[in-house]
C-alpha positions, 0 to 999 in steps of 0.5 A: 502931390504939392510940396511937403514939409520935411523935418529932421528933429536933432538934439542940438537943432531943428532942420526944416525945409519944403520939398517938391516932389522932385526933391528940391529944397523950395525954401529951408529955415536957418536952424531952429534950437531944439532946446531938448533940456526944456522938454517935449512940449517945448520942442514940441512947440519948435516943431509946430513954429517950423511948420507954420513957418514953411506953409503959412496959408495952406496945410501942406503934408509932413514928414519927421525924422527923430532919433529913438524907435518909432512905431509901426504906425510911424507915429509915435517915438519911443525912448529918443537918445539925446531927447530928456524926458521924452520917453513914450510920445505920440509926437504923429499926432501932437502935430497932426493936432496942432496943424491939421495935416498928415504927418508921418513920423520915422527914425532919422536913419531910416529917413536918410535911407529912404532919402537916399533911395529916392533922391540920392546915391541909392536911386536906382539900387533897390536894396542896400544898407546905409550907415549914418556915422556922426555922434553916433552909428545910425543905419537903414536898411532899405529892401526892394525900394522899402525901409525894412523896420522890423516887428517892432519898428527898431530894425536897422541899428547898426551902430549897436551890433556886436563886432566884439563881446569882450570889446569896450562897453557901449553907451546902450549896455552892451560890449564891442559895439560897432559905435564904440570904434566909430562912434565920434567920441569913441573914435576921437578918445582911441586916436587921442590915447595912441597919439601921446606916442605919435609926436611925429604926427601932422595932427599935433601940428594942426593943434598947436593953437589949442583947438580940438581934436575931432574928426576933421582934423585928422582927416585933414592930417591924413589927407596931407599925407600923416600915416598915423592919421590914415592908419586910425581911420583905416581902422576905424573903417575896418570896425565898421565893415564888420558889422556891414559885411554881417548885415549885408551876408545876413539879408543877401545885400549887396551895396553899403552907402556910407553918410555922416560927417566921419565918412567925408573922411574919403578914402582912409575910411571906404579903404578899411570898410572894403578889406573888412567886406572882403574878408568877412563876407562870403564870396558871392558879396566879396566879390561883386559888392558895391560901396558909395558915398551918400549924395544928399549931405546936410539936407539928408534930414529934410529930404529924407523925412520929406520922402515920407510922405513923397 
């Protein structure tokens, strides 16, 4: 097979690259503004523009990762968050007709899981669960080297599994979802509230010039020895670990991989995850599970999308 094109569609930017069969990005475009507020036709035109720039002389196969539920034929996108006005759109058909090539579409978290399976931390692991930690909490499940998609393509939504039915309300409408404890906005809001009574925290020093509280700031404080910041990250990891323990037990999967921005917090977060998995898993998993950092970093979206057609 020749090179392929991987497209990662986000609510703010579209990332795109040309990828060879070994997983090397041989050409990458600067981030293209999604400009989602201008509607589906405009976003689709931005994707087509990226494809044509990456393959001006030949029609290379295209993989696209996007938020939302994806049909089992891996073409139609249904109700993607952060893409206003989309509802149900056959994205694969739209792109294929414009550039005359094979197009495969999948959920962005599924793409990340597949990318890790082929090129990253899951390369030699037949089955694992991936959690991506960012604005929300995405998830992908790999079983025997293949993405598990469920009956309608919506499997793997770890972030919207309930771990406390009396917990805070989630944007999805449910209560006590994993995302309400470790999704970026929820996590920052909870820490900001507690910070009002923790005047001794190094976070105040890091924010003295009027900066915005972010997971990165909390992680920096933890790495500098701030006990409050460390405990908040460990607690967030614990909540995530409860959700992961449920998924791992349900599918008898013994490996979890964590990716996304908040996962960069490292040991405080991972300590909490491990503690919860030990506490809430049955002995076969609790005594032998493995927890890994995702390996693909900022390239996960492009490589994961490329993996769809590789």
